[in-house]
N, C-alpha and C positions, 0 to 999 in steps of 0.2 A: 711183306716181310714181317717177322716177329721178334722183339727182344722181350726176354723174361729174366727176371731176377728172382731168386728163391729157389723152391723145389715144389714139383707137384707130388700129390698123393693118389693113392688108387689109381694109377696109371692103367692097369689092366681093365678096369671098367671104361675109362675113358677111350682106350684103345679098342675095346670090343665094339663100342658104338659106331665106329669108322666102317665096320662090315668087313667081309672077305676079300673085297676087290682092291685092297691096299696091296702096293707092289713091294716085293722083297726088299729093294732099295729104300723105300719109305720105311719099312719096319726096322731096318737097321738105323735109319736116321732118327727115329722116334725112341729107340732104345738108348740112344746117346744123347738126345737133346729134348729137354722140356719144351722149348720154344719151338721145335718142329711139330711136336704133338699138339700145341695150342694152335698152330697156325692151320694144321690139317682139320681141326674140329671146326675152326672158323670158316674154312674154304667150303666145307660140306654143309654146314649148318648155319652159318652167320653168326650174329651174337648169341643164338641159343646154344651153339657149340661152345662158346665161351663160358656160359653159365655151368656147363658141365664140369668145368676144371675145378679141382679140390687141391688144397695144399697150402704152403706159405709162400706167397708169391705176389708179384705185380707183373703186369704184361701190357705192353703197347704193339698195335699191330698197324701197319701202313698198307693201306689197300690203294694201289696205284691205278687201278680202272676207275674207282669211284673218286679217287683223290680225297681221302679222308684219313684220319686217325681214329682208332678204336682203343680205349684203355679200361682196364679193370684191375681191382685189387681183390684179396680173398676177403671174407667177411669179417676177420679180426684185424685186417690192415697189416699184416707182418712187416710189410716194407712200405715206406712212404712213396706217394707219387704225386708230383705237383706238376702244373702247366700254366703257361702264359698264352695270351694271344695280344699282342701288341703291334698294330700296323699290320704289315705283310708276314710278320714272324709268329708262328705256332712253335711251341716247343715243349716237351715233357721231360722231367727228370726226377730222380730218386732223391735228388739234394736242392737246396734252394739257390746255392751261389751260382750254378750254371744259368739259372733263370734271371736272377736279379741282375747278373751281369748284362743281360739283354735288353733291360728295362731303363728308359732314360730317369727313371725316378722310383725308389722302391724303399720307402720308409718303414720302420717298425709301426705295426699296427696297434695302437692304442685300445681299440675295441676288442681285440684278441686279448690282450693283457687284462682287461676289465674282467672278460669271461673266466680267464685262467685263474684270477684271485678267488673267485667264487665257485670254482668247481666243487660239486658234492663229493666227498671222498677222494681218493687218489686216482682219478681217471687219467688215462694215458693221452687221450687225443679229444681235442674239442670237437664237438659234433657239428661242424660247419664246413663249407667249401673254403671259405676264407681261411687264411693261415697267419703265421706271425709277421708276414711282410706283406705290405699292401701290393695291389695288382698281381698276386700270384695266388691261384686257386689249387686246392688239393681235389684228387679224385676220391671221393667217398667210397667206403669199403662195401656199401651196399648198392652201388651204382655204376653201370657201365656208361660210358660218355663217348661220343661220336662228335668229332669236329671236322667240317667239310672245309678244306683248304680254299676252294675257289669263293665261296659265300661267307666263310667265317662263322657258318651257323653251328651252334652247339646243340646237340641232343643229349638228354639223359633218360636212361632206363634203369629204373629200380628193379633189381634182379633177386634181392635178398630182403626177406621180413622175418625176424625171429619168430614173431607169434604164428606166422603162417608154416614155420618149420617145425613147430612144436609137436612131437609124437604124443598123441593121447593114449596114455597108459591106462588099460581097461582093467587088467589084472590086480587085485589087491594082495596077491600073495607074494611074501617077500623072497621066497625062494625062486619062483618064477621070474620075478623082475630082477633079481640080483644075477641071475644066470644070463639073462638078456643083456645086462649091461656090462657083464664080465666079458661077454663075447664082442661088444662094441669096443670097450677099451682095449682089449687085446689085440684087436685089428688096428686100431689106431696107433698103438705102439709099434707094431709090425712095420707099418707104413713109415715110421720114423727112424727105426733102426738103419744104420748106415754101416759102411765098410769097418770104420773104426768109431766105436761108439762110447759114450760115457753118460752117466746118469747121476744127477745130484740125489743124494741120499741123506736126508736130515735126521732120520729116526722117527718121522711121523709117519702116519699111515699113507700119506698120498704119495710122496716122493719115494718111499719104500716099495709101494705097489708098483709103481712105474718101472722102478730099477729091476725088482725080481721078475716081472713080466718080460722086460727085455732081456734078461740073462737066460730065461727059458727059451725064448724065441732064438737068440744067438747060438744057443747050445744046439737048437734043433735045425740049424743051417740057415737061418734068415739073416745072419750077419757074420761078420769074422771076430772070434773071440781074441782077446779077452774083453770083457765089459768093465770099464773103469768106473767105480763107485766113488764120486767125491762128496766129502762132507766136511761140512765146518764143524769144529770141536773147540770147546772153550776149556780153559785150564785154570783161569783165575777168576771167572765171573761166577759167584756160587750157583745162582738159579739155573743159568744155562748149562753149566758143567753137569748138571744131572741129566742131560739129554743125551750125554755120550753113552751111557749103559744101554739104550735103544739102538745105536748105531752099531755098538760091540755085539749086540746079541745077534746080529745080521753077519757082520765081518767074522766073528769069532768061529762060526760054523764054517768049515771047510768046503767050499762051493766051487765045483769046477768052471773055470773060465771067468771068476770074479776076482778082480784085483781092487782093494780099499785104498784110498788116499785120503788121510785126514790133514786138513789145512787148518792150522791153528789160527782162530779168529778172534782172539782176545782184543787185538788192536784194529780191527776191522769196524770201527765204530760209526754210528750213523753221524752225518753232517760233515764229516771230514772230507768227502768227495767234493763237497761245494768249493772247498778252496783249491782244488785241482780237478775241476770237472772235466768229462770227455767231451769231445766236440759233437754237439748236437744242435740240429736246425732250429727247433723250436723249444720253447720253454716245456719242462716235464715235470709234472706233479711229483713223481718218485724220486727225482734226482737226489734229494737228501739221503736216500736208502739204498743207492746203488753200489756202494763200495763193496760189500759181500759179492754182489753177482759179477763185478768186474773181476775179483780175485777168483772166483770159481772158472770164469771163462779164460782168465790167463792160465790158470792150472791145466784147463782141458787143452789149451794151445800147446803148452810144453809137452803134453802126453802125445800130440800130434792127431788127435781125434777129430772127426768130420761132423759129427752131431753130438749135441749135449742136451739130453732130456731132462724135464723138470715134472714136479708134481703141481704146477700152477693151475688155477682154475676149481679145483674140487671144492675148495670153501665157499666158493659162490654158488655151487650147485648142488651140493650133496649134504650139507649142514642141515640137521632136522632141528630147528628151534619152534616153540609155539607161535610163531607170527601169524598163525591162522585164528588166534584169539581176537586180532583186530577185526577180522571179518564177522565173528559173532557179536562183537561190539556193535559194528555198524548195523547189523540187521536186527538189533535190539534183543538178542538172546543173551542177555547179562547173566542169568542164573547159570546156564549151560557154561558160559565163558569162566564163571567163578568156579564151577566143578572141575572143568578142564584144568584150570590154573593150579587147583589143588592137586591134582594128579601128577601134573609136572613138578610141582613143589615138593612132592614126597621122593620123586626120582632125583630131582636136582639137590635135595637137602636145603629146601628154602621154604618160602611163605607164598600163599596164592597172591598177596598184595604185590610182594615184589616181582613175580612173574608177569603179572598184569602191567606193572610199571615198566618192566625191562622191554616187554615184547607186543603189548597191546596198546598201551597209552602213547608211545612215540610215533605210532603210525595211524592214530585216529584223529580224523580231521585236521590233517597237517595244515591245509591252506587256511581254515579258520582259525587256528592257533597263531599262525604267521600273520594274518591280517590284524588279529586282536593285538599281537606284539607291536605291529606298525602304528597302532594308535598312541602308543606311549611317546612323548617328545623325544626328538633325537638326542638331546642332550642327557637324557636320563637313560636312554638304551644303550649307550656304549659301554658294556660291561667288560669286567675283568676276564682273565684266561679261564677261570674256573666255570664260567658261564657261556663260553664260545661253543658253538656247535655248526653243523653245516649250513644253518640257516641265518648265521650271525654276520655281521659286517664288523671286523676288528677296530679297534680305537687308532691303529697306526695308519689306516687308509683315510687319507685327507678328506674332509667333508665336500671340499668343491669337487673333488675326483667323484665322489659318491653320487653327487648331484648331475655333474655333467654327464656320466656315462649311465644314470639310471641303475645303479647297483640293486636297489631293493626290487625293481620290476625284474631284473635278472634272476634273483632269487625265487621270486614267486613262480617265474617260468621253470626254474629248476625243480620246484616241488610239484608242478602240474605234471612234469614227465616221469617223475619217480613212481608214480601209481597208476597203473593201466587200467582203463575201463574194460569190464569183462574178464579180468584176471584175479585170482586170488592175491592176498597181500604176499604170501610167499613166493609166488610165481612172478609178481611185479618186481620183487626185490632180487630175485634171481636174474631177471631180465636185464635189470639195473646193474647188476654185479658183472654179467658178461660183457654188456655196452661198455663199461669203463675199462675193459681189458683191451679195446680196440687200439692198435697203434703201439707206441713205447718204442724207445730208441735201442732196447737190449740188443736186437738183432743186427740192425744197420750199423750201430755206433761201436758196439763192443764186440759182437761175435763175428758178422760178416767180414770185417776186414782181417780176421784171423782164419777165414775160410771154415768157419763152423756154423753149422745149421743149428740154433737154438730153438728148441721146439717143445710143445706142451700137449701132450696126448689127451689130457683131461679137457681141453679147449678144441678137439677135433670136432667139427660142426656135426657129424653124425652123432658123436658121444654128448654133445651140448643138447641136441634136439631131443634126445631121449630123457636127458636128465630134467630138461625143462618140463616135459610131460610128469614126471615124478613130484615136481613141485605142486601140481594141481590136485595131487592125492594125499591122503593122510595114511600113514602105516602105524598110527597110534602113538603112545607114549613109549619112549626107549631110551635106556641108559646110556646107549651108543649115540655119539655126536653124528656120526655118519652110518646110519644101520644098513643102507643098501651097499656101500662100499665094503663095511665090513663082512657082510655077508658073501658078497661076490668074491673076496680075497680070502676067505675061511681056508682054503687049502694052499695058499700062497705066503701069507704073512706069518711071522712068529706071532704067537698067542698074546705076548706081552705088549706087541704094537697094535694088533687088531682090537685088542680089549681095552686100549687107552681112551680115557673120556675127555682128555684135554692135553694140550702141551704147554710148555713154559712160554711165558711172554718174552718179548725183547725189550721191556722197559729198562733193563740193564743198559743194554747197547745204546737206546735212546738217551736216557739221561746223563750216562757218562760222556757220551758223544757231545751232547749239548754242553757239558761242563767243560771238557777238555779243549773244545774247539771254539769256546765263547770268544776268546781273544780275537782269534782270526776271523770269525764271523761278525764281530763287531767292527773290526777294520775294513772287512768286505762291504759292510753297509755304509760305513762313513765315506767310503771311496767310490762307491757305486755311481754311476753316471745317470741318475735318475731324476735329479732336480728339475731338469726341464720339463719332465712329464707332470710335475705337480700331483703325484700319486701317492708317495709314502712319506709319512713323518718319521724321519729317522732317529730322532730322540725317543719318541714313545716306541717305536719298534725295539731299540736296544734295551730299554726298561723291561720291555715284555720279555725280550730274550733272557735277561738276567733272572727275571722271575721263573721263567720256565726251566732254566737251568738248576733251580733250587727245588724242583719238583713240586711247585704249587698246584699244577693241574695235571690231569690224567692225560697220556699221549693222545687219547682220541678227541680231547678238547683242543689240541694244539695243531690240527690239521691246517687251519689257517695260517699259522706260523710256518708250518713247513713248506706251504705253496709259496709264501712271500719269500722266504730264504731262497728257495729253489729258483724264482723268477729272478730275484737280485743276482744270483750267481750266474745265470744265463745271460742277463744283460751286461754283465761285467765281461763275460767272457767275448759278446759281440763287440764291445768297445775295444777289447784287446786283440780283435782281429783273429781269435784262437778259431772260429768256425770257418774262417776264410782259408787259413793256412793248414788246417788238418783235417780235410774232408776225407771220409771214407773212401777207400780205392775201388769200390765195386760200383759206383754211381753209374748209370746209364743215362744217356741223353739223345733224344731223337728231335730234330727240328726240319721245318720246311719253310723256307724264307722266299 
């Protein structure tokens, strides 16, 4: 038997691999059930059949003849999948509670929390089989696992490796490359269009591209009209209010089959969600900023849609910044690096030195710079908010916790994983960007309970593999931030959106959210059940929160603060039993005792 949560894509390709001998009864069942299609592929090809599956899903198969479980997630881990092996019990679930209930002892893992506090940028899921609770394992998104019930033996097969999936782009012609990318993106959108579809449209190039491609496909018969365009609009925040003109440039034109919905978002400030968080199984790095996503999904649910498409992922893969200057510095071609920095400076209205400082020096010899920093005595190294970065340990983490869990060594390991041997710096950073997209609770905690497929065409593995190849090539200096996407969408996007060079920042939402929610956040910190962990100095954290609310540091420097507040909100919810009493209703559980 097979149990599958989520949705398969490119089903025709998978079905074609089964051959012509499939019976009419099976054809009908495959059309109705993704789980049936997954099972047929496994029966014919074994685990190689499961490798063929594409989509946003988690699947578990029980093989009664061999008495074993086989489990797999998609490469981006759209849905969580955990398992335990305790005595004679083997169990899988998309939620933690059904598993922890089967264990005699399941405490929170402080090792997991230590890693979480040091995540480089807002990663969704820790890259490890262990999870937030001891004695529970996760199925990794790049691995198929097989557990034999009789012997308890666990086998792991790595089926996915992004560097191996990278498509080597030979052509340097922008028109040709853009045409290939447009075809891939259009196909990815087609696979995600549902009977009742909505698309988030922020007015930026990414989300508007997905929205208008989906509209074209729906009008051509790939879905049922109308397409609902959901937009967050701001009326009282001066900077973000200027984004509305781009949204209106799309909605003001009468387009058959498109209905625009404007969601006023002035009060959807960051950090407010921490005071009333959704039920999530593990701490999530982006919890502090989930408020707008929850509002969009709730609006989609009101409209009765079954799929909500976004523009997520394009920033990680398509932005063209001169990070290749790092490679020139590494290879000793300093004069060429200076000349190219000058070309970028002219286009960006900057200076060569600033371009080098922003895009070359931060990535040049990071391990050496970190090791040099470690030579400074710890008492002098604990700097203020303005000096924090991805490789810093903030002052509010207690010194004994730092030593007990070797936080400095964990940071050094994070640095070593950021830059890949044999890849250009742009490609390494792109790989890191997509890996941090793995997992996340948006689907299972917010969308799935409302029967909505929350999907990201830019993160379709076929699209991603091609985009990674683009990062290995240079298309020269461009005024466009995303030249390939701009060219690919030349006949799709309004010119004012396609020619945009930047977007408004969300600093208003960030700082105003800190300021308005500070009393509640301080109360949350003081009441948090974390004293026994000897992890956080509450007084130092509150003083840092006060400084941050005054705007003493750029939001990029406050990543460690965001992580800590998100972790405390999650721990507080665990103590209140919110996770236990408000589990998503779609969870699956398979066990053999």
